C-alpha positions as CSV (number, residue, x, y, z in Angstrom):
1,M,0.0,0.0,0.0
2,A,1.3,3.5,-0.9
3,Q,2.5,5.5,2.1
4,F,1.7,9.2,2.0
5,R,3.7,11.7,4.0
6,L,4.6,15.4,3.9
7,Q,8.2,16.5,3.0
8,G,8.0,19.9,4.5
9,S,4.7,21.7,3.9
10,K,4.7,22.0,0.1
11,V,5.9,18.6,-1.1
12,L,4.1,15.2,-0.9
13,A,6.3,12.1,-0.6
14,V,4.8,8.8,-1.5
15,D,6.6,5.6,-0.7
16,L,5.7,2.8,-3.3
17,A,6.5,-0.9,-3.1
18,G,5.3,-2.0,-6.5
19,D,1.9,-0.4,-6.1
20,S,0.6,2.8,-7.8
21,V,-1.0,6.2,-7.2
22,K,-2.9,8.7,-9.4
23,A,-1.5,12.2,-9.5
24,R,-1.9,15.4,-11.4
25,N,0.0,15.2,-14.7
26,G,3.4,17.0,-14.4
27,S,3.3,17.2,-10.6
28,M,6.3,14.9,-10.1
29,V,9.4,16.9,-8.9
30,A,11.8,14.1,-8.0
31,Y,11.9,10.3,-7.3
32,T,14.2,7.6,-6.0
33,G,14.2,4.0,-7.2
34,Q,12.4,2.7,-10.3
35,M,9.2,4.6,-11.4
36,N,6.9,4.3,-14.4
37,F,4.6,7.2,-15.5
38,K,1.6,6.6,-17.6
39,K,-0.9,9.4,-18.7
40,L,-4.5,8.4,-18.0
41,S,-6.9,9.4,-20.9
42,G,-9.1,12.3,-19.9
43,G,-8.1,12.1,-16.2
44,G,-11.0,9.9,-15.2
45,D,-11.7,6.2,-14.7
46,G,-11.9,4.8,-18.3
47,L,-13.8,6.1,-21.3
48,R,-16.8,7.2,-19.3
49,G,-14.6,9.3,-17.1
50,M,-12.9,10.8,-20.1
51,V,-16.2,11.7,-21.8
52,T,-17.8,13.1,-18.6
53,R,-14.8,15.3,-17.9
54,R,-14.8,16.7,-21.4
55,L,-18.5,17.5,-21.2
56,T,-18.4,19.0,-17.7
57,G,-15.2,21.1,-18.0
58,E,-13.3,19.2,-15.4
59,Q,-10.1,19.3,-17.4
60,M,-7.5,17.9,-14.9
61,T,-5.1,15.5,-16.6
62,V,-4.1,12.5,-14.4
63,M,-1.1,10.2,-14.6
64,E,-0.5,6.8,-13.0
65,V,2.7,6.4,-11.1
66,R,3.9,2.9,-10.3
67,G,7.2,1.6,-9.0
68,Q,9.6,0.9,-6.2
69,G,10.9,3.8,-4.2
70,T,9.7,7.2,-3.3
71,C,8.1,9.8,-5.6
72,F,7.8,13.5,-4.7
73,F,4.9,15.6,-5.9
74,A,4.2,19.4,-5.8
75,E,2.1,22.0,-7.5
76,R,3.3,25.6,-7.9
77,A,4.8,25.7,-4.3
78,H,1.3,25.4,-2.9
79,Q,0.6,23.9,0.6
80,V,-0.1,20.2,0.6
81,N,-2.9,18.9,2.8
82,L,-3.5,15.1,3.5
83,V,-7.0,13.8,3.8
84,R,-7.8,10.2,5.0
85,L,-11.0,8.7,3.6
86,N,-12.7,5.8,5.3
87,G,-15.4,4.9,2.9
88,E,-16.8,8.4,2.6
89,A,-16.8,10.8,-0.3
90,L,-14.6,13.8,-0.8
91,F,-15.9,16.6,-3.0
92,V,-13.0,18.7,-4.3
93,E,-12.3,21.4,-6.9
94,S,-10.2,19.8,-9.6
95,D,-7.5,22.5,-9.4
96,N,-7.0,21.5,-5.7
97,L,-6.6,17.7,-6.2
98,L,-2.9,16.6,-6.3
99,C,-2.7,12.9,-5.7
100,T,-4.8,9.9,-4.6
101,E,-4.2,6.3,-3.8
102,A,-5.0,4.1,-6.8
103,G,-7.8,2.3,-5.0
104,L,-9.9,5.5,-4.6
105,H,-12.5,6.1,-7.3
106,T,-12.6,9.5,-8.9
107,G,-15.4,10.9,-11.0
108,T,-17.6,14.0,-11.4
109,T,-20.7,15.1,-9.7
110,F,-23.3,17.7,-10.5
111,T,-23.3,20.9,-8.3
112,G,-26.1,22.7,-10.1
113,L,-26.4,26.4,-10.9
114,N,-25.0,27.3,-7.5
115,G,-21.6,26.0,-8.5
116,M,-21.7,27.9,-11.8
117,A,-22.8,31.1,-10.2
118,S,-20.0,30.9,-7.7
119,G,-17.4,30.4,-10.4
120,N,-16.7,26.7,-9.7
121,G,-18.6,25.2,-12.6
122,L,-21.6,23.0,-12.9
123,F,-19.6,19.9,-11.8
124,T,-16.9,19.1,-9.3
125,T,-14.6,16.2,-8.7
126,K,-15.8,13.4,-6.4
127,V,-13.3,11.0,-4.7
128,E,-14.6,8.1,-2.7
129,G,-13.4,4.9,-1.0
130,S,-10.8,4.2,1.6
131,G,-7.3,5.7,1.4
132,W,-5.3,8.8,1.2
133,A,-5.9,11.9,-0.9
134,A,-3.6,15.0,-1.1
135,L,-5.0,18.4,-1.7
136,V,-3.2,21.6,-2.5
137,S,-4.1,25.1,-1.3
138,N,-2.8,28.6,-1.7
139,G,-1.6,28.9,1.9
140,P,-2.2,26.5,4.8
141,A,-5.8,25.2,4.6
142,I,-8.1,25.3,7.6
143,V,-10.7,22.7,8.3
144,L,-14.1,23.9,9.5
145,R,-16.7,21.7,11.1
146,V,-20.4,22.1,10.1
147,S,-23.0,20.7,12.5
148,Q,-26.8,20.7,12.6
149,G,-28.2,24.1,13.4
150,T,-24.9,25.8,12.8
151,P,-24.5,26.6,9.1
152,L,-21.2,27.8,7.6
153,R,-20.8,30.4,4.9
154,V,-17.7,30.4,2.8
155,D,-16.3,32.8,0.2
156,P,-16.6,30.8,-3.1
157,G,-13.0,31.8,-4.1
158,A,-11.6,30.3,-0.9
159,Y,-13.5,26.9,-1.0
160,I,-11.4,23.9,-1.6
161,A,-13.3,20.7,-0.7
162,H,-15.7,19.1,1.8
163,T,-16.7,15.8,3.2
164,G,-19.7,14.5,5.1
165,N,-23.5,14.9,4.7
166,L,-23.6,18.5,3.6
167,N,-25.9,20.6,1.5
168,R,-24.6,23.7,-0.2
169,S,-26.4,26.7,-1.6
170,L,-25.5,30.0,-2.9
171,K,-26.4,32.9,-0.7
172,S,-26.4,36.7,-1.5
173,G,-24.6,38.9,1.0
174,A,-25.8,42.0,-0.9
175,G,-27.8,44.3,1.2
176,W,-28.7,48.0,1.1
177,T,-25.2,49.1,2.2
178,T,-23.7,46.9,-0.6
179,L,-25.9,48.5,-3.2
180,M,-24.9,51.9,-1.9
181,G,-21.2,51.0,-2.3
182,E,-20.6,50.9,1.5
183,G,-20.7,47.1,2.0
184,G,-17.8,44.8,2.7
185,G,-17.5,43.6,-0.9
186,E,-18.6,40.0,-0.1
187,A,-21.6,39.9,-2.4
188,M,-22.0,36.1,-2.7
189,Q,-21.2,33.2,-0.3
190,V,-21.7,29.4,-0.3
191,E,-23.7,28.2,2.6
192,F,-23.1,24.7,4.0
193,T,-25.7,23.0,6.2
194,G,-25.8,19.5,7.7
195,E,-22.9,17.5,9.2
196,G,-19.4,17.5,7.8
197,L,-16.0,19.2,7.3
198,V,-15.2,22.1,4.9
199,Y,-11.6,22.8,3.7
200,V,-10.9,26.5,3.1
201,Q,-7.7,28.2,1.8
202,P,-6.6,31.7,3.1
203,S,-6.6,33.1,-0.5
204,E,-9.4,33.9,-2.9
205,K,-9.0,32.4,-6.4
206,Q,-10.3,33.8,-9.6
207,T,-14.0,33.0,-10.1
208,F,-16.6,33.5,-12.8
209,G,-17.1,37.1,-11.8
210,G,-13.5,37.8,-11.0
211,D,-12.0,37.9,-7.6
212,V,-14.9,37.3,-5.2
């Protein structure tokens, strides 16, 4: 089984003993031992994954890395965050997914108009099963817990991923002061309700309407 560990805060080290992982194409920065790299068509699981990703705009290209030794992965000097899945699903923006164990299933799931309006698209990447996943964030990610009766609102440009039984909806933060030009500038937020965890980065990425 592949062993995931952090090499500092911005590099993922994966120890392989003949097994494999799936990683963002081009994210390998170094390796020891014997490694084989194979590009996976469309970045999904087979032909269906390839077609789905082309239709939905989830354009992440994935490679399979198999071998004996240690492989190091990074993405634009971003922070690496490890997530352990135990049978549950991880919903993550494709730009923030770096690497997964080979046994985890990756696909796409429909987010609806809320995702498109927040700039994250109609679909997002879904990772499910048991094993490790590595996410990248612009700065150290924080993990926020959502519980019943305590909803969480997140800037759509800062959202990375979530797990658990969560519902999300787009909420307008625009009020009279915003319309008069005296608001805080946070016109739209994504609201999470239910039970689960939300991963947020301390930086706002470019969204459909620009920096949100």
